[in-house]
C-alpha positions as CSV (number, residue, x, y, z in Angstrom):
1,X,1.3,-26.0,-15.9
2,X,-1.1,-28.5,-17.4
3,X,-2.3,-28.1,-21.0
4,X,-5.5,-26.1,-21.3
5,X,-4.9,-23.8,-18.3
6,X,-5.4,-20.1,-19.3
7,X,-3.4,-17.1,-18.1
8,X,-3.4,-13.4,-18.9
9,X,-1.8,-12.6,-22.3
10,X,1.7,-11.1,-21.9
11,X,1.8,-7.4,-22.6
12,X,4.4,-7.9,-25.3
13,X,1.9,-10.1,-27.2
14,X,-0.7,-7.4,-27.1
15,X,1.0,-4.6,-29.0
16,X,-1.4,-5.1,-31.8
17,X,-4.4,-4.6,-29.6
18,X,-5.8,-1.0,-29.7
19,X,-5.7,0.9,-26.5
20,X,-9.4,1.4,-25.6
21,X,-9.2,2.5,-22.0
22,X,-7.4,-0.6,-20.7
23,X,-5.5,-3.5,-22.1
24,X,-7.7,-6.3,-23.4
25,X,-8.5,-9.2,-21.1
26,X,-7.8,-11.6,-23.9
27,X,-6.7,-15.0,-22.8
28,X,-4.7,-17.7,-24.5
29,X,-3.8,-21.3,-23.9
30,X,-0.3,-22.4,-23.1
31,X,1.5,-25.5,-22.1
32,X,4.4,-23.6,-20.6
33,X,5.4,-25.0,-17.2
34,X,6.2,-23.0,-14.1
35,X,9.1,-25.1,-13.0
36,X,10.0,-22.8,-10.2
37,X,6.4,-21.9,-9.3
38,X,5.3,-23.4,-5.9
39,X,1.9,-24.6,-7.2
40,X,0.4,-25.5,-10.6
41,X,-2.4,-23.4,-11.9
42,X,-5.9,-24.6,-11.1
43,X,-8.3,-26.0,-13.7
44,X,-11.4,-24.6,-12.1
45,X,-11.6,-21.3,-14.1
46,X,-14.6,-21.7,-16.4
47,X,-14.8,-20.2,-19.9
48,X,-17.8,-18.1,-18.6
49,X,-15.7,-16.4,-15.9
50,X,-12.8,-15.9,-18.2
51,X,-14.8,-14.4,-21.0
52,X,-16.2,-11.6,-18.8
53,X,-14.4,-8.3,-19.2
54,X,-14.3,-7.5,-15.5
55,X,-12.6,-4.1,-16.0
56,X,-15.6,-2.9,-17.9
57,X,-17.8,-3.6,-14.8
58,X,-17.5,-2.4,-11.2
59,X,-14.6,-4.2,-9.6
60,X,-15.0,-6.7,-6.8
61,X,-12.2,-6.0,-4.4
62,X,-10.5,-8.1,-1.7
63,X,-8.2,-6.2,0.8
64,X,-5.8,-8.2,2.8
65,X,-4.5,-6.8,6.1
66,X,-7.5,-4.7,6.1
67,X,-7.4,-3.6,9.8
68,X,-4.0,-1.9,9.5
69,X,-3.5,1.8,9.0
70,X,-4.7,1.9,5.4
71,X,-7.4,-0.8,4.8
72,X,-10.5,0.6,6.5
73,X,-10.2,4.0,4.9
74,X,-9.5,2.6,1.4
75,X,-12.5,0.3,1.7
76,X,-14.7,3.3,2.7
77,X,-13.6,5.3,-0.4
78,X,-14.0,2.3,-2.7
79,X,-17.4,1.4,-1.3
80,X,-18.6,5.0,-1.8
81,X,-17.8,4.6,-5.5
82,X,-18.7,1.0,-6.2
83,X,-21.2,0.1,-3.4
84,X,-20.8,-1.4,0.1
85,X,-20.9,-5.1,-1.1
86,X,-18.2,-4.6,-3.7
87,X,-15.3,-4.5,-1.2
88,X,-14.4,-7.3,1.2
89,X,-12.1,-6.4,4.1
90,X,-10.0,-9.2,5.5
91,X,-7.6,-9.7,8.4
92,X,-6.7,-12.2,11.2
93,X,-8.0,-9.8,13.9
94,X,-11.5,-9.2,15.2
95,X,-12.9,-6.0,13.6
96,X,-14.4,-3.1,15.6
97,X,-18.2,-3.0,15.5
98,X,-18.3,0.0,13.2
99,X,-16.0,-1.7,10.7
100,X,-18.0,-4.9,10.8
101,X,-21.2,-3.0,10.2
102,X,-19.8,-0.9,7.3
103,X,-19.5,-3.8,4.8
104,X,-18.3,-7.4,4.3
105,X,-15.5,-8.6,6.5
106,X,-13.9,-12.0,6.5
107,X,-11.1,-13.8,8.4
108,X,-8.2,-14.4,6.1
109,X,-4.6,-15.3,6.8
110,X,-2.3,-14.5,3.8
111,X,-0.3,-17.6,4.7
112,X,-3.4,-19.8,4.0
113,X,-3.3,-20.2,0.3
114,X,-6.4,-22.4,0.1
115,X,-8.6,-20.0,2.1
116,X,-7.5,-17.0,0.0
117,X,-8.3,-19.0,-3.2
118,X,-11.8,-19.8,-1.8
119,X,-12.5,-16.2,-1.1
120,X,-11.4,-15.1,-4.6
121,X,-13.4,-17.8,-6.3
122,X,-16.5,-17.6,-4.3
123,X,-16.7,-13.8,-4.4
124,X,-15.6,-13.4,-8.0
125,X,-12.8,-11.0,-7.0
126,X,-11.3,-8.9,-9.8
127,X,-9.0,-6.5,-7.8
128,X,-6.8,-7.7,-5.0
129,X,-5.2,-5.1,-2.6
130,X,-2.5,-6.7,-0.6
131,X,-1.8,-4.7,2.6
132,X,-0.7,-7.5,4.9
133,X,2.8,-6.8,6.1
134,X,5.0,-6.2,9.2
135,X,6.4,-2.6,9.0
136,X,10.0,-1.5,9.4
137,X,10.7,-1.3,13.1
138,X,8.4,-4.2,14.0
139,X,9.9,-6.3,11.3
140,X,13.4,-5.7,12.6
141,X,12.3,-7.0,16.0
142,X,11.0,-10.2,14.4
143,X,12.8,-10.9,11.2
144,X,11.5,-14.5,10.8
145,X,7.9,-13.5,11.1
146,X,8.4,-10.6,8.8
147,X,10.0,-12.8,6.2
148,X,7.1,-15.2,6.5
149,X,4.3,-12.6,6.2
150,X,6.0,-10.1,3.8
151,X,7.5,-12.7,1.4
152,X,5.6,-16.0,1.7
153,X,2.3,-14.1,1.9
154,X,3.3,-12.1,-1.1
155,X,4.0,-15.2,-3.1
156,X,0.6,-16.5,-2.3
157,X,-1.2,-13.4,-3.6
158,X,1.0,-13.3,-6.7
159,X,0.2,-16.9,-7.5
160,X,-3.5,-16.3,-7.0
161,X,-3.6,-13.0,-9.0
162,X,-1.9,-14.7,-11.9
163,X,-4.1,-17.8,-11.7
164,X,-7.3,-15.7,-11.7
165,X,-6.2,-12.8,-13.9
166,X,-6.7,-10.2,-11.1
167,X,-5.6,-6.6,-11.0
168,X,-3.1,-6.8,-8.1
169,X,-2.0,-3.8,-6.0
170,X,0.9,-4.3,-3.6
171,X,2.2,-1.1,-1.9
172,X,5.9,-0.5,-1.6
173,X,7.5,2.1,0.6
174,X,10.2,4.7,1.2
175,X,11.9,1.8,3.0
176,X,12.6,0.1,-0.4
177,X,15.5,2.5,-0.8
178,X,18.8,2.2,1.0
179,X,21.9,4.3,1.9
180,X,23.4,3.9,-1.6
181,X,20.2,5.2,-3.2
182,X,19.9,8.8,-4.4
183,X,18.3,10.7,-1.5
184,X,17.2,14.1,-2.7
185,X,15.2,13.2,-4.7
186,X,14.9,9.5,-5.1
187,X,13.8,8.6,-8.6
188,X,11.6,5.7,-9.6
189,X,14.5,3.8,-11.1
190,X,17.8,3.7,-9.2
191,X,20.0,1.6,-7.0
192,X,17.9,0.0,-4.2
193,X,19.8,-1.7,-1.3
194,X,17.6,-1.5,1.7
195,X,18.9,-2.6,5.1
196,X,15.7,-3.7,6.8
197,X,13.7,-6.9,6.2
198,X,10.7,-4.7,5.4
199,X,12.6,-2.9,2.7
200,X,14.1,-6.1,1.3
201,X,10.7,-7.7,1.1
202,X,9.2,-4.7,-0.7
203,X,12.0,-4.6,-3.3
204,X,11.4,-8.3,-3.8
205,X,7.7,-7.6,-4.3
206,X,8.4,-4.8,-6.8
207,X,10.7,-7.1,-8.9
208,X,8.5,-10.2,-8.7
209,X,5.5,-8.2,-9.8
210,X,7.3,-6.6,-12.7
211,X,8.7,-9.9,-13.8
212,X,5.3,-11.6,-13.8
213,X,3.9,-8.7,-15.7
214,X,6.5,-8.9,-18.5
215,X,6.5,-12.7,-18.7
216,X,2.9,-13.6,-18.2
217,X,0.9,-10.4,-18.4
218,X,0.0,-10.0,-14.7
219,X,-1.7,-6.6,-14.1
220,X,0.6,-5.8,-11.2
221,X,0.6,-2.3,-9.8
222,X,2.7,-0.8,-7.0
223,X,3.1,2.6,-5.4
224,X,5.9,3.6,-3.1
225,X,4.2,5.2,-0.2
226,X,6.0,7.9,1.8
227,X,5.2,8.1,5.6
228,X,1.4,8.1,5.9
229,X,-0.2,10.4,8.4
230,X,-3.6,9.2,9.7
231,X,-5.9,9.7,12.7
232,X,-8.3,6.9,12.5
233,X,-6.2,3.8,13.0
234,X,-3.7,2.6,15.5
235,X,0.0,3.1,14.8
236,X,1.7,0.1,13.2
237,X,5.3,0.3,14.3
238,X,6.7,2.3,11.4
239,X,9.6,4.7,11.5
240,X,7.5,7.7,10.5
241,X,4.8,7.1,13.2
242,X,6.1,10.1,15.2
243,X,4.3,12.3,12.7
244,X,1.0,10.9,14.0
245,X,1.8,10.5,17.7
246,X,2.9,14.2,18.0
247,X,-0.7,15.3,17.3
248,X,-2.1,13.1,20.0
249,X,0.5,14.3,22.5
250,X,0.1,17.9,21.5
251,X,-3.7,17.7,22.4
252,X,-3.3,15.6,25.5
253,X,-0.2,16.3,27.5
254,X,1.3,19.2,25.5
255,X,4.6,17.3,25.4
256,X,6.0,14.9,22.7
257,X,9.2,12.9,23.0
258,X,10.5,12.2,19.4
259,X,12.5,9.1,18.7
260,X,14.2,10.8,15.7
261,X,16.7,13.7,15.5
262,X,15.1,17.1,15.0
263,X,16.7,17.5,11.5
264,X,15.6,14.1,10.1
265,X,13.8,14.9,6.9
266,X,11.5,12.3,5.4
267,X,8.7,12.4,2.7
268,X,5.2,12.2,4.1
269,X,1.6,12.2,2.9
270,X,-1.9,12.7,4.4
271,X,-3.9,9.4,4.3
272,X,-6.6,11.0,2.1
273,X,-4.0,11.6,-0.6
274,X,-2.7,8.1,-0.1
275,X,-6.1,6.5,-0.6
276,X,-7.0,8.8,-3.5
277,X,-3.6,8.0,-5.3
278,X,-4.2,4.3,-4.8
279,X,-7.7,4.4,-6.3
280,X,-6.8,6.7,-9.2
281,X,-3.8,4.4,-10.0
282,X,-6.0,1.3,-9.9
283,X,-8.5,3.0,-12.2
284,X,-5.9,4.1,-14.8
285,X,-6.1,2.2,-18.1
286,X,-3.1,-0.1,-18.3
287,X,-2.0,1.4,-21.6
288,X,-1.1,4.7,-19.9
289,X,1.4,3.1,-17.5
290,X,5.0,3.3,-18.4
291,X,6.1,1.7,-15.1
292,X,4.7,-0.9,-12.8
293,X,6.0,0.8,-9.7
294,X,5.8,4.6,-9.1
295,X,6.9,7.0,-6.4
296,X,4.2,9.3,-5.1
297,X,5.0,12.4,-3.1
298,X,3.2,15.2,-1.3
299,X,5.5,16.9,1.3
300,X,8.8,16.5,3.0
301,X,9.6,17.8,6.5
302,X,11.6,17.3,9.7
303,X,10.3,16.7,13.2
304,X,11.4,20.3,14.0
305,X,9.5,21.7,11.1
306,X,6.4,19.8,12.0
307,X,6.6,21.0,15.6
308,X,6.9,24.6,14.4
309,X,3.8,24.3,12.2
310,X,1.8,22.8,15.1
311,X,2.9,25.6,17.4
312,X,1.1,28.0,15.1
313,X,-2.0,26.5,16.5
314,X,-0.7,25.3,19.9
315,X,2.1,27.7,21.0
316,X,2.9,25.8,24.2
317,X,3.8,22.5,22.6
318,X,7.0,21.1,24.0
319,X,9.1,18.6,22.0
320,X,12.1,16.8,23.3
321,X,14.3,14.5,21.3
322,X,15.6,11.1,22.4
323,X,16.7,9.3,19.2
324,X,16.1,5.6,19.1
325,X,19.1,3.9,17.5
326,X,17.1,1.4,15.4
327,X,14.6,3.9,14.0
328,X,17.2,6.6,13.5
329,X,19.4,4.3,11.5
330,X,16.5,3.2,9.4
331,X,15.5,6.9,8.8
332,X,19.0,7.9,7.9
333,X,19.1,5.2,5.1
334,X,15.9,6.6,3.4
335,X,15.4,9.3,0.9
336,X,14.5,12.8,2.1
337,X,12.3,13.5,-1.0
338,X,10.6,11.4,-3.7
339,X,10.7,12.3,-7.4
340,X,7.1,11.5,-8.6
341,X,7.3,13.1,-12.0
342,X,6.4,9.9,-13.8
343,X,3.2,9.4,-11.8
344,X,2.2,13.0,-12.5
345,X,2.9,12.6,-16.2
346,X,1.4,9.1,-16.7
347,X,-1.8,9.2,-14.7
348,X,-2.1,12.7,-13.4
349,X,-1.1,12.3,-9.8
350,X,-1.3,15.5,-7.7
351,X,-1.5,15.8,-3.9
352,X,-4.2,17.9,-2.2
353,X,-2.4,18.3,1.2
354,X,0.7,20.3,2.0
355,X,2.2,20.7,5.4
356,X,0.0,23.5,6.6
357,X,-3.2,21.8,5.3
358,X,-2.2,18.5,6.9
359,X,-1.5,20.0,10.3
360,X,-4.8,21.9,10.3
361,X,-6.7,18.8,9.4
362,X,-4.9,16.5,11.8
363,X,-5.4,18.8,14.8
364,X,-9.1,19.1,14.0
365,X,-9.5,15.3,13.5
366,X,-7.5,14.3,16.6
367,X,-9.4,16.8,18.7
368,X,-12.8,15.5,17.5
369,X,-11.7,11.9,18.0
370,X,-10.5,12.5,21.6
371,X,-13.7,14.4,22.4
372,X,-15.9,11.6,21.1
373,X,-13.9,9.0,23.0
374,X,-14.2,11.0,26.3
375,X,-10.5,11.9,26.6
376,X,-9.3,15.3,27.7
377,X,-8.1,17.8,25.2
378,X,-5.6,20.5,26.2
């Protein structure tokens, strides 16, 4: 790094700073060199932009991979709190009309470092939510592409977050655990030896973020999401996607063929809880966080248990099982429950949806969606 370039003060150097709702945005000069860092820091940050305590103002948020399962809903919740212009969705795909009309949307490829930097600088971004990734099953089908998006793309946002003193959120996953991890429950800190490129890339992200936090003060935050159940976005190739597809099948054909065994237990979460956890975590003062990566949990069930709960509403639902070897192997390597006691203690996490509430809500939401789109409902 060139002399005079400013970065966030390391947390260890801030022990004397009183905790007043968040860690100080104090900056300091350093001549330390990132010998292993792919780019040198930029000189363009002005004293004016660095002197602003952005965490005392409404955040300006950039979401990468915004058209996936999570981005649109998170943007909607953030805009309801901070205003429609405060959140910029980005992706490499053309957005639907209603998404484009709901607030700012830009084209952004996470592999294009220069373009991401321009977006952050020109829009004075203070929070970066990095959702761009290839999920578990899709990643196994194209490891080279998954490595490029999930790891190279991650390094780009880590560099930019450190360079610009951003609060960076990178989700992790149930897939960050492996067959040697404790499974019932999986704690926050334990052996992690995932066997998918998706899981490996997420462990890499967890460790890189924690390293940069401890060494340079990067405000890195990460939640390990369980399987997320949602109605409003297309399925993304995850191993837990059966828990969404079954609702569509139940209300269309009345028959669902499941690619997992009936006794495959996995942790799950309604998307509303997922979004709320993410926002509450991002809003938590840094001095309350004892970890940089937390598990969050809501419910844990098997395909058979989910089908039984749906049959309370649709008694004629038929479910057959045809396990897919790739997805079943992945699921068998994952925990059956998360221990999220640290998240509950440190920042007050508590889910609103259990299995029965989730099933009731999903059936209602899927029925309404199919009716609006002109599809038959059984």
